[in-house]
KEKE-3310 file (N, C-alpha, C; in steps of 0.2 Angstrom, whole numbers, plus 5000, padded with zeros to 4 digits):
npx = (5261:5274:5268:5271:5287:5289:5284:5292:5306:5305:5306:5318:5325:5334:5331:5333:5334:5328:5325:5312:5299:5288:5280:5266:5257:5245:5235:5223:5205:5205:5215:5214:5211:5224:5238:5251:5262:5275:5282:5289:5286:5279:5281:5267:5258:5260:5252:5241:5245:5244:5235:5226:5220:5211:5223:5226:5218:5208:5206:5190:5181:5172:5161:5161:5173:5188:5200:5216:5230:5239:5254:5261:5274:5285:5296:5315:5328:5339:5347:5357:5363:5374:5371:5362:5360:5363:5364:5349:5344:5333:5323:5312:5301:5297:5283:5277:5283:5280:5267:5265:5270:5260:5250:5252:5254:5266:5278:5282:5295:5306:5310:5319:5330:5340:5350:5357:5371:5379:5370:5350:5337:5321:5304:5286:5272:5256:5246:5230:5215:5204:5213:5225:5242:5257:5275:5288:5305:5322:5337:5353:5367:5377:5388:5403:5410:5421:5415:5403:5385:5383:5370:5356:5337:5322:5307:5291:5276:5262:5244:5234:5220:5219:5224:5236:5252:5262:5275:5291:5305:5321:5337:5356:5367:5374:5370:5357:5346:5338:5338:5331:5320:5316:5315:5306:5295:5295:5291:5276:5265:5271:5267:5258:5264:5274:5287:5293:5298:5308:5317:5321:5329:5340:5344:5352:5361:5367:5371:5384:5394:5401:5405:5413:5423:5428:5434:5443:5451:5457:5465:5475:5481:5488:5497:5506:5508:5518:5527:5534:5537:5546:5544:5548:5542:5534:5517:5510:5505:5510:5513:5525:5539:5549:5555:5547:5544:5536:5528:5521:5517:5506:5498:5495:5484:5477:5470:5466:5456:5449:5443:5437:5426:5419:5413:5402:5393:5386:5376:5370:5364:5353:5347:5342:5334:5323:5320:5312:5301:5296:5289:5281:5272:5265:5258:5248:5241:5227:5217:5208:5215:5227:5230:5235:5245:5250:5256:5265:5274:5277:5285:5294:5301:5306:5314:5322:5330:5336:5346:5354:5357:5364:5375:5382:5384:5396:5404:5407:5416:5427:5431:5435:5447:5455:5456:5466:5475:5480:5486:5498:5507:5505:5514:5526:5530:5532:5542:5553:5555:5561:5573:5579:5582:5591:5600:5603:5608:5619:5627:5628:5634:5649:5653:5654:5663:5675:5676:5679:5694:5701:5700:5707:5721:5721:5724:5736:5745:5744:5748:5763:5765:5766:5774:5789:5785:5788:5802:5808:5803:5806:5821:5822:5814:5823:5833:5827:5828:5841:5846:5851:5855:5847:5845:5864:5869:5883:5899:5910:5925)
npy = (6157:6160:6174:6182:6178:6183:6200:6201:6200:6209:6221:6225:6225:6235:6247:6249:6258:6254:6254:6248:6238:6228:6215:6207:6193:6183:6170:6168:6156:6161:6169:6181:6190:6188:6194:6206:6214:6226:6238:6252:6254:6264:6272:6276:6269:6257:6250:6248:6239:6227:6226:6224:6237:6250:6258:6246:6235:6219:6215:6218:6202:6194:6183:6168:6167:6161:6159:6154:6154:6165:6176:6187:6197:6207:6215:6219:6222:6228:6229:6240:6245:6245:6237:6229:6215:6212:6204:6206:6217:6225:6229:6236:6248:6245:6243:6242:6230:6220:6223:6215:6204:6197:6200:6195:6183:6175:6165:6169:6165:6169:6178:6175:6172:6180:6178:6169:6157:6150:6143:6140:6130:6131:6124:6120:6115:6124:6117:6124:6124:6133:6138:6132:6133:6135:6137:6144:6148:6153:6155:6165:6170:6176:6183:6194:6209:6219:6227:6227:6219:6205:6194:6185:6185:6175:6174:6166:6161:6150:6150:6135:6137:6149:6148:6157:6164:6172:6183:6188:6195:6198:6204:6207:6217:6209:6197:6184:6190:6198:6190:6181:6187:6190:6178:6171:6180:6176:6163:6162:6155:6143:6149:6142:6133:6132:6133:6137:6150:6149:6137:6145:6153:6145:6137:6148:6151:6139:6136:6132:6140:6137:6124:6131:6136:6128:6122:6132:6133:6120:6120:6131:6125:6114:6120:6124:6111:6108:6117:6115:6100:6102:6102:6094:6098:6111:6119:6130:6141:6146:6154:6153:6155:6159:6151:6156:6154:6162:6166:6155:6151:6160:6158:6143:6144:6154:6145:6134:6141:6142:6131:6128:6135:6131:6120:6105:6100:6107:6114:6101:6097:6107:6103:6091:6098:6103:6097:6089:6099:6098:6089:6089:6097:6095:6082:6090:6095:6095:6082:6087:6098:6096:6100:6099:6108:6109:6098:6096:6105:6103:6088:6092:6099:6091:6082:6091:6092:6080:6081:6092:6087:6075:6082:6088:6079:6072:6083:6084:6072:6079:6089:6084:6077:6087:6093:6084:6083:6097:6096:6087:6095:6106:6098:6097:6108:6113:6104:6107:6123:6119:6111:6122:6131:6124:6126:6138:6140:6132:6138:6150:6145:6141:6152:6159:6152:6157:6171:6170:6163:6174:6184:6177:6178:6191:6196:6188:6198:6208:6207:6203:6216:6226:6218:6222:6236:6238:6234:6242:6257:6261:6265:6272:6284:6288:6293:6302:6312:6316:6319:6312:6298:6284:6272:6269:6271:6270:6268:6261:6270)
npz = (5874:5865:5862:5873:5875:5861:5865:5874:5871:5859:5865:5867:5859:5845:5834:5814:5801:5784:5768:5759:5751:5742:5736:5726:5720:5712:5708:5696:5692:5682:5671:5666:5677:5685:5694:5694:5706:5710:5720:5731:5745:5759:5774:5780:5771:5775:5785:5779:5768:5775:5779:5770:5761:5756:5743:5742:5741:5740:5725:5714:5709:5696:5702:5699:5696:5704:5717:5717:5719:5730:5734:5743:5748:5761:5757:5759:5749:5748:5759:5768:5780:5793:5804:5799:5803:5812:5828:5837:5834:5823:5806:5805:5812:5830:5833:5819:5814:5825:5821:5807:5809:5817:5806:5796:5801:5801:5808:5826:5832:5825:5829:5838:5832:5828:5831:5827:5820:5806:5792:5793:5793:5795:5800:5803:5808:5812:5817:5819:5820:5814:5803:5798:5796:5787:5795:5790:5792:5785:5785:5780:5790:5797:5794:5793:5785:5781:5792:5791:5791:5783:5774:5771:5775:5777:5781:5783:5780:5777:5772:5772:5771:5764:5753:5751:5752:5762:5766:5776:5767:5768:5764:5760:5748:5742:5742:5735:5733:5725:5713:5716:5717:5706:5697:5703:5700:5685:5687:5691:5692:5700:5714:5719:5727:5744:5746:5733:5736:5746:5737:5727:5732:5738:5728:5720:5728:5730:5716:5711:5719:5731:5724:5716:5723:5731:5721:5717:5727:5726:5715:5719:5730:5724:5715:5725:5730:5720:5722:5733:5732:5723:5709:5693:5682:5683:5686:5673:5676:5690:5704:5713:5710:5714:5728:5741:5757:5767:5757:5755:5765:5769:5759:5762:5773:5768:5760:5766:5774:5764:5762:5773:5773:5764:5770:5767:5774:5783:5774:5769:5779:5780:5766:5770:5780:5772:5764:5773:5777:5765:5762:5775:5769:5759:5767:5775:5768:5758:5749:5739:5736:5731:5716:5700:5696:5708:5710:5700:5705:5718:5715:5706:5715:5724:5717:5714:5726:5731:5718:5723:5737:5733:5727:5736:5744:5735:5735:5749:5750:5740:5748:5760:5756:5751:5762:5769:5761:5763:5777:5774:5765:5776:5784:5777:5771:5788:5790:5780:5783:5795:5790:5781:5793:5802:5791:5792:5803:5804:5794:5801:5813:5806:5803:5813:5818:5809:5814:5825:5822:5815:5826:5834:5828:5826:5840:5842:5834:5839:5852:5848:5842:5853:5862:5856:5856:5872:5871:5863:5865:5877:5876:5866:5870:5880:5870:5864:5875:5878:5867:5858:5848:5846:5840:5831:5817:5811:5807:5818:5822)
capx = (5270:5276:5268:5275:5293:5290:5285:5298:5312:5305:5307:5326:5327:5335:5327:5338:5328:5329:5321:5306:5294:5281:5278:5259:5255:5238:5233:5214:5205:5202:5219:5212:5214:5230:5240:5260:5263:5279:5281:5291:5282:5282:5279:5261:5255:5262:5246:5235:5245:5245:5226:5222:5215:5212:5225:5231:5213:5209:5201:5184:5181:5167:5158:5162:5180:5190:5208:5221:5235:5243:5259:5262:5279:5288:5305:5321:5333:5348:5349:5363:5364:5381:5371:5355:5360:5367:5358:5345:5344:5326:5325:5305:5298:5294:5275:5277:5286:5273:5258:5268:5271:5254:5244:5256:5253:5271:5280:5284:5300:5310:5314:5324:5334:5343:5359:5358:5376:5378:5364:5346:5330:5317:5299:5284:5264:5255:5240:5226:5210:5201:5218:5229:5247:5263:5278:5296:5311:5328:5343:5361:5365:5381:5395:5402:5414:5421:5413:5396:5384:5380:5367:5347:5334:5316:5301:5285:5270:5259:5238:5232:5212:5217:5229:5241:5259:5265:5283:5295:5311:5327:5346:5361:5365:5380:5365:5354:5337:5336:5339:5327:5311:5316:5314:5298:5292:5297:5286:5271:5261:5272:5268:5254:5269:5276:5293:5296:5305:5316:5320:5325:5334:5344:5345:5354:5367:5372:5372:5391:5397:5404:5410:5419:5427:5432:5439:5450:5458:5462:5470:5480:5484:5493:5503:5509:5513:5523:5531:5537:5541:5552:5543:5551:5536:5528:5512:5513:5503:5511:5515:5531:5544:5557:5551:5546:5541:5533:5521:5519:5515:5501:5492:5490:5482:5470:5468:5461:5452:5441:5440:5432:5418:5415:5412:5396:5387:5380:5369:5367:5360:5348:5342:5337:5327:5318:5316:5305:5296:5291:5286:5276:5267:5261:5256:5244:5238:5220:5217:5206:5219:5231:5230:5241:5251:5254:5259:5270:5278:5281:5290:5302:5306:5308:5319:5329:5335:5338:5349:5358:5360:5369:5381:5385:5388:5402:5410:5412:5423:5432:5434:5440:5452:5459:5459:5472:5482:5484:5490:5503:5509:5508:5521:5531:5531:5537:5551:5556:5557:5567:5580:5583:5583:5597:5606:5605:5613:5627:5634:5630:5641:5654:5655:5658:5672:5680:5677:5684:5700:5703:5701:5714:5727:5722:5726:5742:5749:5743:5755:5770:5768:5766:5782:5791:5784:5790:5808:5813:5800:5811:5828:5820:5813:5830:5839:5826:5828:5850:5848:5858:5852:5845:5853:5871:5871:5888:5904:5917:5932)
capy = (6159:6164:6180:6184:6179:6190:6205:6203:6201:6214:6228:6226:6226:6241:6248:6252:6260:6251:6253:6241:6237:6224:6211:6204:6188:6181:6168:6166:6153:6165:6172:6187:6192:6187:6202:6204:6221:6226:6243:6255:6254:6268:6270:6278:6266:6250:6245:6249:6234:6223:6223:6225:6243:6256:6255:6237:6232:6215:6218:6214:6198:6189:6178:6163:6166:6158:6163:6149:6154:6171:6178:6194:6196:6214:6214:6226:6218:6229:6232:6242:6247:6240:6232:6226:6207:6209:6201:6210:6223:6224:6234:6238:6252:6238:6243:6240:6224:6215:6222:6211:6197:6198:6201:6190:6176:6172:6163:6174:6162:6173:6186:6172:6169:6185:6177:6161:6156:6145:6142:6138:6131:6128:6122:6118:6116:6128:6113:6129:6120:6138:6143:6129:6136:6132:6142:6142:6152:6152:6162:6164:6179:6176:6185:6201:6210:6228:6232:6228:6212:6202:6188:6186:6180:6173:6173:6163:6157:6148:6147:6131:6140:6155:6148:6163:6164:6180:6183:6194:6196:6204:6202:6212:6218:6204:6193:6185:6191:6202:6187:6176:6189:6189:6169:6171:6184:6173:6158:6163:6146:6138:6151:6138:6130:6137:6133:6140:6156:6146:6135:6148:6157:6139:6135:6152:6151:6133:6134:6132:6144:6133:6122:6133:6141:6121:6118:6136:6130:6113:6123:6135:6115:6112:6125:6124:6104:6107:6122:6113:6096:6105:6099:6095:6101:6115:6122:6137:6147:6146:6161:6152:6155:6159:6148:6158:6151:6166:6167:6147:6148:6162:6155:6137:6147:6155:6138:6128:6144:6142:6124:6129:6142:6128:6113:6107:6096:6111:6112:6096:6098:6111:6101:6086:6101:6107:6090:6086:6106:6098:6081:6092:6102:6089:6079:6092:6097:6090:6079:6093:6104:6095:6102:6097:6112:6110:6091:6096:6110:6098:6083:6096:6102:6085:6081:6095:6093:6075:6083:6097:6082:6070:6084:6091:6073:6073:6089:6083:6069:6082:6095:6080:6075:6094:6093:6079:6084:6101:6092:6084:6100:6108:6095:6097:6116:6112:6101:6113:6127:6116:6111:6129:6133:6121:6126:6146:6140:6128:6143:6154:6141:6143:6161:6162:6150:6160:6176:6169:6163:6179:6186:6177:6180:6199:6196:6186:6203:6215:6204:6204:6224:6228:6216:6226:6243:6238:6234:6247:6262:6265:6268:6279:6290:6291:6296:6308:6318:6317:6320:6304:6293:6278:6267:6272:6264:6272:6261:6264:6270)
capz = (5877:5861:5862:5879:5872:5858:5867:5879:5867:5857:5869:5868:5850:5842:5824:5813:5795:5778:5761:5759:5745:5743:5730:5726:5717:5713:5703:5697:5687:5674:5671:5664:5682:5688:5697:5699:5706:5715:5721:5735:5754:5761:5779:5779:5767:5777:5788:5773:5764:5778:5780:5763:5762:5752:5737:5742:5744:5734:5718:5713:5704:5699:5708:5697:5698:5712:5718:5716:5723:5732:5738:5747:5752:5762:5755:5759:5746:5747:5765:5768:5788:5792:5809:5799:5802:5819:5835:5844:5828:5817:5801:5805:5817:5833:5832:5813:5813:5829:5816:5801:5810:5816:5799:5791:5803:5803:5816:5829:5833:5819:5832:5843:5828:5825:5833:5822:5818:5800:5787:5797:5789:5802:5797:5807:5806:5818:5820:5820:5816:5809:5800:5797:5792:5788:5794:5787:5792:5781:5788:5783:5790:5802:5792:5793:5782:5782:5797:5788:5792:5777:5772:5770:5779:5774:5786:5777:5780:5770:5774:5768:5771:5761:5749:5752:5757:5765:5769:5775:5765:5768:5761:5759:5740:5741:5744:5729:5737:5719:5707:5719:5717:5698:5697:5706:5696:5681:5687:5692:5690:5704:5717:5724:5733:5748:5746:5730:5736:5748:5734:5723:5737:5740:5723:5719:5734:5730:5711:5709:5723:5734:5723:5713:5728:5731:5715:5717:5733:5726:5712:5722:5732:5717:5713:5732:5730:5715:5723:5739:5729:5718:5703:5685:5677:5686:5682:5670:5679:5695:5707:5715:5704:5719:5733:5747:5765:5770:5756:5755:5772:5768:5755:5766:5779:5765:5756:5773:5777:5760:5763:5780:5774:5758:5772:5763:5780:5786:5770:5770:5784:5778:5763:5773:5784:5767:5762:5779:5776:5757:5765:5780:5766:5756:5772:5778:5762:5757:5742:5736:5736:5726:5711:5695:5697:5716:5711:5696:5707:5721:5712:5705:5720:5726:5713:5715:5734:5728:5716:5727:5742:5729:5723:5742:5746:5732:5736:5756:5750:5737:5753:5764:5751:5750:5769:5772:5758:5766:5782:5770:5763:5782:5789:5772:5773:5794:5787:5774:5785:5799:5786:5781:5800:5803:5784:5794:5809:5801:5793:5809:5818:5804:5801:5822:5820:5807:5817:5832:5822:5815:5832:5838:5823:5828:5846:5843:5830:5847:5859:5845:5844:5861:5864:5851:5862:5876:5871:5862:5866:5882:5875:5862:5875:5885:5867:5862:5880:5878:5861:5856:5844:5850:5834:5827:5810:5808:5811:5823:5820)
cpx = (5272:5274:5270:5283:5292:5290:5288:5303:5311:5306:5314:5330:5330:5331:5333:5334:5331:5325:5318:5300:5289:5283:5272:5258:5251:5236:5226:5213:5206:5210:5220:5214:5219:5234:5247:5264:5269:5279:5287:5284:5283:5278:5271:5257:5256:5256:5242:5236:5245:5239:5223:5216:5217:5216:5226:5224:5212:5203:5196:5184:5176:5166:5161:5171:5183:5199:5213:5226:5237:5248:5260:5269:5282:5294:5310:5327:5339:5347:5356:5366:5372:5378:5362:5355:5363:5363:5356:5344:5337:5326:5317:5305:5296:5286:5275:5280:5282:5268:5259:5267:5264:5249:5246:5254:5261:5275:5285:5289:5305:5313:5320:5330:5340:5351:5362:5367:5375:5370:5359:5341:5326:5308:5294:5276:5260:5247:5232:5221:5206:5208:5225:5234:5254:5269:5286:5301:5318:5333:5348:5364:5372:5389:5396:5408:5415:5417:5405:5393:5382:5376:5359:5345:5327:5312:5295:5281:5265:5250:5235:5224:5212:5223:5234:5246:5259:5272:5285:5302:5316:5334:5350:5362:5371:5375:5361:5346:5336:5334:5333:5319:5311:5311:5308:5294:5289:5293:5283:5265:5265:5272:5262:5258:5274:5284:5295:5301:5311:5321:5325:5331:5341:5348:5350:5361:5371:5373:5381:5394:5402:5409:5414:5425:5431:5437:5445:5454:5460:5467:5476:5485:5490:5497:5506:5512:5519:5529:5537:5539:5547:5551:5545:5549:5532:5522:5511:5512:5505:5514:5522:5537:5552:5554:5551:5541:5536:5528:5517:5514:5507:5495:5490:5487:5476:5466:5463:5456:5446:5439:5433:5426:5416:5412:5403:5392:5385:5374:5366:5362:5352:5344:5340:5332:5322:5316:5308:5300:5292:5287:5278:5270:5263:5257:5249:5239:5232:5223:5213:5209:5224:5231:5236:5247:5256:5258:5263:5274:5283:5286:5296:5306:5309:5315:5325:5332:5337:5346:5356:5362:5366:5376:5383:5388:5395:5405:5413:5417:5428:5438:5438:5447:5456:5462:5464:5476:5485:5487:5496:5510:5511:5516:5526:5534:5537:5544:5557:5560:5561:5573:5583:5586:5591:5603:5612:5610:5620:5629:5634:5638:5648:5657:5657:5664:5677:5682:5682:5693:5703:5706:5708:5720:5726:5726:5734:5746:5749:5748:5762:5770:5769:5773:5786:5791:5788:5798:5812:5808:5806:5817:5825:5818:5819:5833:5835:5828:5837:5851:5852:5852:5852:5850:5858:5873:5878:5895:5909:5923:5939)
cpy = (6163:6169:6184:6183:6184:6196:6208:6204:6208:6222:6230:6226:6233:6241:6253:6252:6257:6252:6247:6243:6230:6219:6207:6201:6186:6178:6165:6159:6157:6169:6178:6193:6192:6193:6198:6210:6222:6233:6245:6254:6259:6266:6271:6273:6256:6246:6247:6241:6227:6220:6224:6229:6247:6255:6249:6232:6226:6216:6215:6209:6195:6186:6171:6160:6165:6159:6156:6147:6163:6170:6185:6195:6206:6211:6221:6220:6222:6234:6234:6245:6243:6235:6229:6219:6206:6206:6206:6219:6219:6229:6237:6242:6245:6237:6241:6232:6219:6217:6218:6205:6194:6197:6197:6181:6174:6171:6169:6170:6164:6176:6183:6169:6173:6183:6171:6161:6148:6146:6139:6139:6126:6127:6119:6119:6118:6122:6118:6125:6125:6139:6138:6132:6132:6136:6139:6147:6150:6157:6160:6172:6180:6176:6192:6203:6218:6233:6231:6221:6210:6195:6189:6182:6178:6172:6172:6161:6157:6146:6142:6131:6143:6153:6153:6160:6170:6177:6189:6191:6199:6200:6208:6211:6213:6197:6190:6184:6193:6198:6181:6180:6189:6182:6171:6175:6179:6168:6159:6158:6143:6145:6148:6134:6133:6137:6135:6146:6152:6141:6139:6152:6152:6139:6141:6152:6144:6130:6136:6137:6141:6127:6125:6135:6133:6119:6125:6135:6124:6116:6124:6128:6115:6113:6126:6117:6107:6112:6118:6105:6097:6099:6098:6098:6106:6117:6128:6142:6148:6151:6159:6151:6154:6157:6150:6156:6154:6166:6161:6148:6153:6160:6148:6141:6146:6152:6136:6132:6143:6137:6122:6131:6135:6120:6112:6103:6102:6113:6106:6095:6101:6109:6095:6089:6101:6100:6087:6093:6102:6092:6086:6096:6097:6084:6081:6096:6093:6088:6084:6097:6104:6095:6102:6103:6111:6104:6091:6100:6106:6092:6086:6099:6097:6082:6084:6097:6087:6078:6087:6089:6076:6075:6088:6083:6071:6077:6086:6076:6075:6086:6091:6080:6079:6094:6089:6080:6091:6100:6090:6091:6106:6105:6096:6105:6116:6109:6105:6116:6124:6116:6116:6133:6130:6122:6133:6142:6137:6135:6149:6151:6143:6149:6163:6160:6155:6168:6173:6165:6169:6186:6184:6176:6188:6200:6193:6193:6208:6213:6207:6214:6227:6225:6221:6234:6242:6237:6238:6255:6265:6269:6275:6285:6292:6296:6302:6312:6319:6318:6316:6301:6287:6271:6272:6269:6266:6267:6263:6264:6269)
cpz = (5873:5859:5867:5877:5867:5860:5870:5874:5862:5858:5869:5864:5850:5835:5820:5803:5788:5774:5759:5754:5745:5734:5728:5719:5715:5708:5701:5693:5680:5675:5669:5670:5687:5688:5697:5698:5712:5715:5729:5742:5757:5767:5782:5777:5770:5782:5783:5769:5768:5778:5772:5761:5758:5745:5736:5743:5738:5730:5717:5709:5704:5701:5704:5695:5705:5710:5720:5718:5725:5735:5738:5752:5753:5761:5754:5757:5744:5755:5767:5775:5788:5799:5808:5801:5809:5824:5838:5838:5824:5813:5800:5814:5824:5831:5824:5812:5818:5824:5810:5804:5812:5810:5797:5794:5803:5809:5821:5832:5832:5822:5836:5838:5825:5827:5832:5820:5811:5796:5792:5792:5796:5796:5800:5805:5811:5820:5821:5816:5811:5804:5800:5793:5793:5787:5792:5788:5788:5782:5785:5783:5796:5799:5793:5789:5780:5785:5794:5789:5785:5775:5770:5775:5777:5779:5783:5781:5778:5772:5768:5767:5765:5754:5748:5755:5758:5770:5770:5772:5765:5767:5760:5751:5738:5740:5735:5730:5729:5715:5710:5716:5709:5695:5699:5701:5689:5679:5690:5695:5696:5712:5724:5728:5738:5748:5741:5732:5740:5744:5729:5726:5737:5732:5719:5721:5731:5721:5708:5714:5726:5731:5718:5718:5730:5727:5714:5723:5731:5722:5715:5726:5728:5716:5722:5732:5726:5715:5730:5738:5723:5712:5696:5680:5680:5682:5679:5672:5689:5697:5712:5712:5709:5725:5740:5752:5765:5766:5754:5760:5772:5765:5757:5770:5775:5762:5761:5776:5771:5761:5768:5779:5768:5760:5770:5770:5781:5779:5766:5774:5780:5771:5765:5776:5779:5765:5768:5778:5770:5759:5770:5777:5762:5763:5775:5772:5758:5751:5737:5734:5730:5718:5706:5696:5703:5716:5707:5700:5713:5718:5708:5710:5724:5723:5716:5721:5732:5728:5720:5733:5739:5726:5729:5744:5743:5734:5745:5755:5746:5742:5759:5764:5752:5759:5771:5766:5759:5772:5779:5769:5769:5785:5783:5774:5780:5792:5784:5778:5791:5795:5785:5787:5803:5798:5790:5800:5809:5800:5797:5811:5814:5802:5810:5824:5816:5810:5822:5829:5820:5821:5836:5834:5827:5834:5845:5840:5836:5850:5854:5846:5851:5864:5861:5856:5869:5877:5867:5864:5875:5879:5869:5865:5877:5877:5865:5869:5878:5872:5855:5850:5846:5846:5830:5821:5807:5811:5813:5819:5826)
residu = (MET:ASP:ASP:HIS:ILE:PHE:ASP:GLN:LEU:LEU:GLN:GLY:PHE:LYS:TYR:VAL:PRO:GLU:ASN:THR:SER:TYR:LEU:GLU:ILE:PHE:ASN:TYR:THR:ASP:PRO:VAL:HIS:ASP:VAL:ILE:GLU:SER:ARG:PRO:LEU:THR:PRO:ASP:GLU:PHE:GLN:ASN:PHE:LEU:GLN:ARG:GLN:GLY:ALA:TYR:ALA:ALA:PRO:VAL:ILE:PRO:LYS:ASP:VAL:GLN:LEU:LYS:ALA:GLY:LEU:ARG:ILE:ILE:VAL:GLN:GLU:ASN:ALA:LYS:HIS:ARG:ASP:THR:PHE:THR:SER:HIS:TYR:ILE:THR:LEU:PRO:PRO:ASP:VAL:TYR:ARG:SER:MET:MET:MET:SER:PHE:GLY:LEU:PRO:LEU:SER:ALA:ILE:GLU:CYS:THR:SER:THR:VAL:GLY:PRO:LEU:PHE:TRP:SER:SER:TYR:ASN:HIS:ASP:GLU:SER:ASP:PRO:GLN:LEU:HIS:ILE:ILE:VAL:ARG:LYS:ALA:ASP:MET:ARG:LYS:LYS:GLY:LYS:THR:ARG:GLY:TRP:GLU:LEU:VAL:LEU:SER:TYR:SER:PHE:ARG:ASP:LYS:ILE:THR:THR:ALA:PHE:LEU:LYS:GLY:THR:PRO:CYS:SER:ASN:VAL:SER:GLU:SER:LEU:LYS:LEU:VAL:LYS:ASP:SER:PRO:SER:GLN:ILE:CYS:HIS:PRO:LEU:LEU:LEU:PRO:MET:THR:LEU:ALA:ALA:LEU:TYR:LEU:ASN:GLY:SER:LEU:GLU:GLN:ARG:THR:LEU:ASP:GLY:ARG:GLN:SER:LEU:ARG:GLN:VAL:GLU:ASP:ALA:LEU:THR:PHE:SER:ARG:THR:PRO:MET:GLU:ASP:SER:PRO:TYR:ASN:ASP:LEU:ASP:LEU:ASN:ILE:ILE:GLY:ARG:ASP:LEU:VAL:GLU:ILE:ASN:SER:ALA:MET:LEU:ARG:SER:ASP:PRO:GLU:ALA:TRP:MET:GLY:ILE:ILE:GLY:ASP:ALA:GLN:LYS:ALA:LEU:SER:LEU:PHE:PHE:GLU:HIS:LEU:PRO:GLU:CYS:ALA:ARG:SER:PRO:GLU:ILE:THR:LYS:ALA:HIS:HIS:LYS:PHE:SER:SER:ARG:LEU:SER:LEU:TYR:ASN:ASN:ARG:LEU:GLN:GLY:MET:LYS:GLY:TYR:VAL:ARG:ASN:THR:GLN:ARG:ARG:LEU:GLU:ILE:GLN:LYS:PHE:ALA:LEU:SER:ASN:LEU:SER:ALA:GLN:ARG:ASP:GLY:GLN:VAL:ASN:LEU:GLU:ASN:ASN:ALA:GLU:GLN:ARG:ARG:LEU:ALA:HIS:LEU:SER:LYS:GLN:ASP:SER:SER:SER:MET:LYS:ALA:LEU:SER:LEU:VAL:GLY:VAL:ILE:PHE:LEU:PRO:GLY:THR:PHE:LEU:ALA:SER:ILE:PHE:SER:MET:SER:PHE:PHE:ASP:PHE:LYS:GLY:GLY:LYS)
# end
């Protein structure tokens, strides 16, 4: 069923090109034969890389040397097209994309996740007796900024039979894909564990970015609180020297948005799903394959996930407290705005009464002038006709 759904969906997808490269790491029982290689991957060499043919063929090694672990990744680490993470878009030609998914044994359901909102971590065991595999999809690509999509995506498969991890990794320049690959190259001994790359991506994303955003939001909130409560000891770096309610209202909206973006509950779910994937891998790993390297990496990853979960738990309470304080400041701002509106209305009413009084005085003055005109203007008019002086100020003889 997965094949039919995959093929049907693939027909309706649009293709946008991105620069592609690859990373290969192979560890052998004799470290002399270990391989770490990363180069651009051209379209004409893509199939050779997938099938390990030509220049990408497996090296010839002595019979007494065994493969301990392998990692093969197709990488698009600086995806720049504006629609690279838009729903129903792929960044490889449809036939090449299908060939990659089939050759690498990647989960075909990944094509159904292009519309996923929020962070996603999914894992599954395929129960194939001939080649049992662990499948993982990790994705955070639901943002658009300045007209361009942003995010990263990892589709991964681990073969318990071949001890090789295959993956497709894509990310925009603002993601941590480049840094993750660098960490993987610096830790070649840990590629035996399929969760190395997902853990690296999560570690870089959760390494203080969410917490720092929360701390910055709390700092801005304190400045708003000082301004609205007319604190006698305001913060030195307060931007509210003049109490401009429009600016404060705008800042409250920005702080609230930052707190919503920093909500740790989604990532707490991701950590829980990663712990399930960790258990799923070790549960199906044969006893004979549980080497000291795998066991050590497994315990380290488990400990790290526990640390992330505890950090996010503390952050959850911090964010909730900040949101409650935000509600208080919104209420205070609303009251202050209402008081100012009431004061302005009183001033307007007083001004209207003063204007009405002045208008009444002007009306009385006009009435007096009109009365004078009614009495004296007719006599003045007659006197002008007969060339007589209407007012005779000379004494009579």
